[in-house]
RODO-2510 file (C-alpha; in nm, 4 decimals, decimal comma):
residues 106
     n   res          X          Y          Z
     1     m    10,7060    10,7592    12,4524
     2     t    10,6520    11,0806    12,2671
     3     t    10,3697    11,1631    12,0237
     4     f    10,6004    11,1430    11,7315
     5     d    10,7132    10,7896    11,8478
     6     q    10,3471    10,6784    11,8883
     7     r    10,2650    10,8191    11,5528
     8     e    10,5631    10,6423    11,4003
     9     e    10,4676    10,3117    11,5530
    10     a    10,1025    10,3622    11,4273
    11     f    10,2457    10,4015    11,0835
    12     e    10,4612    10,1002    11,0980
    13     k    10,1732     9,8744    11,2139
    14     k     9,9596     9,9997    10,9385
    15     f    10,2243     9,9336    10,6787
    16     a    10,2848     9,5867    10,8162
    17     l     9,9168     9,5307    10,7966
    18     d     9,8805     9,6573    10,4494
    19     e    10,1625     9,4442    10,3312
    20     e    10,0102     9,1382    10,4915
    21     q     9,6662     9,2109    10,3316
    22     k     9,8552     9,2571     9,9957
    23     f    10,0462     8,9258    10,0168
    24     k     9,7259     8,7512    10,1135
    25     a     9,5250     8,9048     9,8229
    26     m     9,8022     8,8064     9,5679
    27     a     9,8103     8,4564     9,7014
    28     r     9,4317     8,4292     9,6858
    29     r     9,4236     8,5696     9,3299
    30     n     9,6700     8,3018     9,2314
    31     k     9,4573     8,0354     9,3879
    32     l     9,1417     8,1667     9,2215
    33     l     9,3323     8,1864     8,8814
    34     g     9,4526     7,8101     8,9311
    35     l     9,0935     7,6963     9,0119
    36     w     8,9797     7,8839     8,6994
    37     i     9,2571     7,7288     8,4750
    38     a     9,1774     7,3736     8,6466
    39     e     8,8213     7,4096     8,5208
    40     r     8,9153     7,5077     8,1689
    41     i     9,1483     7,2060     8,1523
    42     g     8,9004     6,9711     8,3024
    43     l     9,0713     6,8632     8,6306
    44     t     8,8863     6,6983     8,9036
    45     e     8,8121     6,8755     9,2298
    46     a     9,1180     6,7279     9,4231
    47     s     9,3392     6,7966     9,1348
    48     a     9,2087     7,1400     9,0874
    49     q     9,2900     7,2158     9,4449
    50     a     9,6619     7,0853     9,4080
    51     y     9,6857     7,2864     9,0760
    52     a     9,5688     7,6070     9,2721
    53     r     9,8271     7,5502     9,5292
    54     e    10,1071     7,5269     9,2331
    55     m     9,9773     7,8561     9,1086
    56     v    10,0424     8,0171     9,4451
    57     a    10,3905     7,8668     9,4412
    58     a    10,4375     7,9811     9,1131
    59     e    10,4530     8,3471     9,2335
    60     v    10,7046     8,2712     9,4798
    61     d    10,9439     8,1402     9,2314
    62     g    10,8926     8,4230     8,9582
    63     g    10,6354     8,6869     9,0599
    64     d    10,3466     8,7637     8,8288
    65     e    10,5733     8,6650     8,5333
    66     g    10,6083     8,3035     8,6925
    67     v    10,2348     8,2801     8,7189
    68     v    10,1653     8,3904     8,3579
    69     r    10,4411     8,1505     8,2331
    70     k    10,3060     7,8675     8,4202
    71     a     9,9542     7,9488     8,3120
    72     m    10,0335     7,9813     7,9388
    73     t    10,2391     7,6681     7,9458
    74     d     9,9789     7,4602     8,1092
    75     l     9,6946     7,5915     7,8900
    76     a     9,8934     7,5229     7,5784
    77     a     9,9800     7,1750     7,6944
    78     k     9,6060     7,1020     7,7127
    79     g     9,5153     7,2608     7,3835
    80     e     9,3422     7,5595     7,5427
    81     a     9,3832     7,8941     7,3488
    82     a     9,4763     8,1851     7,5674
    83     s     9,6535     8,5170     7,5145
    84     e     9,8937     8,6621     7,7560
    85     d     9,6882     8,9792     7,7478
    86     g     9,3596     8,7932     7,8230
    87     l     9,5335     8,6150     8,1132
    88     r     9,6499     8,9359     8,2501
    89     l     9,3065     9,0784     8,2367
    90     k     9,1684     8,7696     8,4171
    91     m     9,4363     8,8109     8,6778
    92     a     9,3414     9,1725     8,7336
    93     e     8,9681     9,0754     8,7515
    94     l     9,0500     8,8008     9,0254
    95     l     9,2730     9,0461     9,2140
    96     a     8,9646     9,2570     9,2764
    97     v     8,7703     8,9561     9,3859
    98     a     9,0598     8,8457     9,5976
    99     i     9,0982     9,1788     9,7698
   100     a     8,7131     9,1928     9,8691
   101     q     8,7603     8,8464    10,0010
   102     v     9,0701     8,9258    10,2232
   103     k     8,8959     9,2403    10,3383
   104     a     8,5792     9,0501    10,4363
   105     g     8,7852     8,7925    10,6017
   106     t     8,6487     8,5093    10,3878
***
């Protein structure tokens, strides 16, 4: 194997690791968002965990837009006021927390 091949393989492994961490961080962010919303709408602990899983699944179905749409719909259904901008700001805040947690392995 040449030095170029080794270097290419190293870049490919780093890219795969970065993508995996990005995926985990986004899933963690959505879980944290789900738990935050569950607290706002008064769900029990078991229901909150189930709701958090639904938020993770919402991204699979529609990306960030799917998460925002579900969150806005669920908050409105419970009479909780929320703006889309405020929700996106919370998502950015939680993404920073999620990235730190993923890097720390927690």
